[in-house]
C-alpha positions in Angstrom: 79.1 95.6 146.1 80.5 92.2 145.8 81.4 91.1 142.2 78.5 88.7 141.1 79.5 85.1 139.7 79.1 84.1 136.2 77.0 81.2 135.4 78.4 80.0 132.1 76.6 76.4 132.3 75.1 77.5 128.9 77.9 78.8 127.2 80.0 76.7 124.6 83.2 75.2 125.1 84.9 77.7 122.8 83.5 80.9 124.8 84.3 79.2 128.2 87.9 78.5 127.2 88.7 81.9 125.5 91.1 84.1 126.6 89.8 87.7 125.3 92.2 90.3 124.2 92.4 93.5 127.0 92.1 96.7 125.2 94.1 99.3 126.8 92.5 101.2 129.6 90.2 104.1 129.1 90.3 105.5 132.6 87.8 108.4 133.6 90.1 111.2 135.6 90.2 115.0 136.1 93.0 116.6 134.1 94.1 113.2 132.9 97.0 112.7 130.5 96.4 109.7 128.6 99.3 108.3 126.6 98.4 104.9 126.8 96.6 103.7 124.1 98.5 105.6 120.8 95.5 107.6 119.9 96.5 110.1 117.5 97.0 113.8 119.6 95.3 115.9 116.9 92.0 115.8 115.4 90.7 114.5 112.0 90.7 116.3 109.1 87.7 118.9 109.3 86.4 117.2 105.7 85.5 114.5 107.9 83.0 116.3 110.0 81.7 118.3 107.3 80.9 115.0 105.3 79.0 113.8 108.2 77.0 116.9 108.8 76.3 116.9 104.7 75.2 113.6 104.9 72.7 114.1 108.0 71.6 117.4 106.4 70.7 116.3 102.8 70.0 112.2 103.3 69.1 111.8 107.3 65.8 109.9 105.7 68.4 107.3 104.5 69.8 106.4 107.5 66.6 103.7 107.3 68.4 102.2 104.3 71.4 100.0 104.8 74.7 101.5 103.5 76.8 100.1 100.6 77.6 96.6 101.5 81.0 96.6 99.6 81.4 100.9 100.8 82.1 101.0 97.0 82.9 104.7 96.8 85.7 104.3 100.0 86.9 101.7 98.4 87.2 103.4 95.2 89.1 106.2 97.6 91.3 104.2 98.3 92.5 102.1 95.6 93.0 105.8 93.9 95.6 107.1 96.9 97.4 103.6 96.4 97.4 103.3 92.2 95.4 100.0 92.7 91.9 98.8 91.7 88.7 98.7 93.6 88.9 94.8 93.7 92.4 94.6 95.6 90.9 96.8 98.7 88.6 95.5 101.4 87.4 97.4 104.2 85.9 96.6 107.4 84.8 97.6 111.1 88.1 98.6 112.1 91.5 96.4 111.2 90.6 94.2 114.2 87.8 92.7 112.4 89.5 92.7 109.4 92.4 90.8 110.9 89.6 88.2 112.4 88.5 87.6 109.3 91.7 87.0 107.5 92.2 84.3 110.6 89.0 82.7 109.3 89.9 83.1 105.4 93.1 82.0 105.2 94.8 80.4 108.6 92.2 78.0 109.4 94.6 75.2 108.5 96.8 72.2 108.9 99.9 73.7 109.2 100.5 76.5 112.0 101.3 80.4 111.3 104.3 82.2 112.3 103.9 85.2 114.5 106.8 87.2 116.3 106.8 86.6 120.1 106.8 89.9 121.4 103.9 91.4 118.9 100.2 92.8 118.9 98.6 90.6 121.6 95.3 90.1 119.9 97.3 87.7 117.3 97.2 84.7 120.2 93.4 85.7 120.7 92.3 85.1 116.9 94.3 81.7 117.0 92.6 80.6 120.2 89.2 81.8 118.7 90.0 80.0 115.5 91.4 77.1 116.6 94.5 78.0 114.8 98.2 76.6 115.7 100.4 79.6 116.3 104.3 79.3 116.3 105.9 82.3 118.3 109.3 83.0 116.4 111.5 84.9 118.8 112.8 88.1 118.1 116.4 89.1 118.2 117.9 90.5 121.3 117.8 93.9 119.8 113.9 93.4 119.3 114.4 92.8 115.4 113.1 90.9 113.0 115.2 88.5 111.1 113.5 87.1 108.2 115.9 83.8 108.0 113.9 82.6 111.5 110.6 82.1 110.0 111.9 79.2 107.3 109.5 76.6 108.3 106.7 75.2 107.0 103.4 77.2 107.8 100.0 78.2 106.2 100.9 82.0 107.0 102.9 84.6 108.4 101.7 88.0 110.3 104.0 90.7 111.4 102.8 94.1 112.7 105.3 96.6 110.8 106.2 98.7 112.5 105.9 96.2 115.3 103.8 97.0 118.6 105.0 97.3 121.0 108.8 98.1 119.9 107.9 100.4 117.2 110.7 99.1 115.0 110.5 99.1 111.3 111.0 95.9 108.9 112.3 97.1 105.7 110.6 95.9 102.3 114.0 93.7 101.1 112.8 91.5 104.1 109.2 91.5 103.4 109.9 90.7 99.9 111.9 87.8 101.4 109.3 86.5 103.1 106.6 86.3 100.6 109.1 84.9 98.0 110.5 82.1 100.4 106.7 81.0 101.4 105.0 81.4 98.2 102.4 78.6 99.6 101.4 80.6 102.5 99.4 84.0 102.9 102.2 86.9 104.2 100.1 89.6 106.5 101.8 92.5 107.2 99.4 94.6 109.6 100.7 98.3 109.1 98.7 100.1 111.7 101.7 102.6 112.5 103.0 102.5 109.2 102.2 106.4 108.3 104.5 107.6 110.8 107.4 105.7 109.5 110.2 107.7 107.8 113.4 106.7 105.9 116.3 109.2 105.6 115.4 109.0 101.7 111.9 110.0 102.2 110.8 106.7 100.0 107.9 104.8 100.9 107.9 102.0 103.2 104.8 100.3 103.3 104.5 96.7 101.4 101.1 97.7 99.6 104.0 98.7 96.7 104.4 94.7 97.0 101.2 93.5 96.3 101.5 93.4 92.5 104.4 91.5 93.1 103.5 88.9 95.1 100.0 86.8 94.9 100.3 85.8 98.6 101.0 89.5 99.9 98.3 90.6 102.1 98.8 94.2 103.8 96.1 95.3 106.6 96.1 99.4 107.5 93.6 101.4 110.0 91.9 104.7 110.3 92.5 104.8 114.1 96.2 105.9 114.0 97.7 108.2 111.6 93.9 109.6 110.3 92.7 110.3 113.7 89.5 108.0 113.6 89.5 105.7 116.1 86.1 106.1 117.2 84.7 106.0 113.8 85.9 102.0 113.4 87.2 101.6 109.9 90.3 99.1 108.8 91.2 98.0 105.4 93.2 95.3 103.6 95.1 95.7 100.2 96.0 92.3 98.1 95.3 90.8 94.6 91.3 90.2 93.9 91.9 86.4 94.8 92.5 86.9 98.8 90.1 90.2 98.8 87.1 88.1 97.4 87.9 85.1 99.9 87.7 88.1 102.7 84.6 89.4 101.1 82.9 86.1 101.1 84.0 85.4 104.9 82.5 88.9 105.6 79.4 88.3 104.0 78.9 84.8 105.8 79.1 87.0 109.5 78.0 90.5 108.2 77.2 92.2 105.1 77.0 95.8 106.1 80.2 96.2 108.6 80.5 99.9 107.9 77.6 102.5 108.3 76.9 105.7 106.3 78.5 108.0 108.3 81.7 105.7 108.7 81.8 105.2 104.9 81.4 109.1 104.2 84.2 110.2 106.9 86.4 107.9 106.2 86.1 108.5 102.5 86.8 112.2 103.3 89.8 111.6 105.5 91.3 109.8 102.1 90.4 112.7 100.3 92.3 115.4 102.4 95.8 114.3 101.8 97.4 117.5 102.5 96.2 117.5 106.2 97.0 113.8 106.5 100.4 114.4 105.5 100.8 117.5 107.6 99.6 115.5 110.4 101.4 112.6 110.1 104.9 115.1 110.0 103.5 116.6 113.6 103.6 113.2 115.0 107.0 112.0 113.8 108.4 115.8 114.8 106.9 115.3 118.5 108.2 111.6 118.4 111.9 112.7 117.8 111.7 115.6 120.2 110.3 113.2 123.1 112.6 110.8 122.1 115.7 113.1 123.0 114.3 114.4 125.8 113.5 110.7 127.5 117.2 110.0 126.4 118.4 112.9 128.4 116.8 111.6 131.6 119.1 108.5 130.7 116.0 106.3 129.1 117.3 103.7 126.3 114.7 104.1 123.4 114.0 102.0 120.8 114.3 103.7 117.2 110.3 104.4 116.7 108.7 104.3 113.5 105.3 104.2 115.1 103.2 107.1 117.0 104.9 105.5 120.4 108.0 105.0 122.1 109.0 102.3 123.7 111.7 103.2 126.4 113.4 101.6 129.4 114.5 103.9 132.3 117.9 103.8 133.6 117.0 101.2 136.9 114.7 99.6 134.8 111.9 100.0 137.3 109.5 100.5 134.5 106.4 99.1 136.5 107.1 101.5 139.5 107.7 104.6 136.9 104.0 103.7 135.7 102.8 103.3 138.8 103.8 106.8 140.0 102.7 108.4 136.9 99.7 107.5 137.3 99.3 108.9 140.9 99.8 112.3 139.1 97.3 111.6 136.2 99.7 110.5 133.6 98.7 106.8 132.0 101.3 104.9 130.0 101.4 101.3 129.2 103.1 98.9 131.1 103.7 94.9 129.7 104.1 92.7 132.6 105.6 90.1 130.0 108.9 88.8 129.8 111.7 90.5 128.1 109.9 93.6 128.1 108.7 94.2 131.5 111.5 96.6 131.9 110.0 99.2 129.1 107.0 101.4 128.9 105.0 102.4 125.9 104.4 105.7 125.8 101.7 107.6 123.3 103.0 110.4 121.3 100.8 113.0 122.4 101.0 117.3 122.3 103.8 119.2 123.1 102.1 120.2 126.6 101.9 116.4 127.2 105.0 115.9 126.8 106.4 118.6 129.0 104.1 117.4 131.7 105.3 113.8 131.2 108.8 114.9 131.2 108.3 117.2 134.4 106.9 114.3 136.0 109.4 112.0 135.1 112.0 114.3 136.2 110.6 114.7 139.6 110.3 110.7 140.0 113.6 110.4 139.1 115.0 112.6 141.4 113.0 111.3 144.3 114.7 107.8 143.7 117.7 109.2 143.3 117.5 110.7 147.1 116.1 107.7 148.4 119.1 105.7 147.3 
């Protein structure tokens, strides 16, 4: 069937000119080994399903009513987890919605915003959508972020930390420097993967620990990665009450009820089951270190990841060919055909069995390449 031509005569100029974000592929394939969208290989806490089932069993009729518009119980649980007040916590329908509201609330100004040139590819889409000028700051040759490169006028800075797709971590001292040097700008630290970050000292690396120190710092997180709830769509932000109030006002100008009752109940149950959360995060970290070692043994250059994925370069830099060869075997990884990173693959941390299948496939692929050469 030929592709139908879209009639966009009735579209607004904004809709016609947008270049939407392209989400990770969700292929349908028998015996698929899916390592391309950074989903958690482990299920969510059993408490999540139990909380949703209890709500449906005891209060199913309440689904006819609107949910709590500000998700009070969930925000209270998150505040307790991080030793904050509830008015320092905001929740929304996935961190992508939270980030969109951040752009609308703080970045629609005369001055540009700053972001790394290699980072989450949704940031330029938000900037285009809301008419915000985005200035990209080049990463260093080793893909690290240099805070000194951000010393220029701006209305805000947004940095994914750990960065995506590199997995590299920006330290709290550098975040403190950014917040201190840009007191008239909102500094957004997007911590989608922070729960997989680790230090030798075992200390917290989340910028949430700094928000009472800087009133211009705003930290976003998500339930999609470390809490295995990508299908529930819950994201959150932490900041001082003034910035949270701005987000709430903007949210209520678009959608007053972003989180349904089931999402609120499930997310809260996940927060309260902290032991399960910590155990699952550690499993992912252990699997990441194991996969890094195995890829290194195959001759891959693997960046030091603090996320639930690794960013790895085959010895010959033929990442696109390797991705295609893996796909033929039902193994899906992410390849970005972009400058500076086209020789790398982003590989989601999966189960031990998935890693074994991946390594066996890569070993065979590179053995065939060696024979051909």
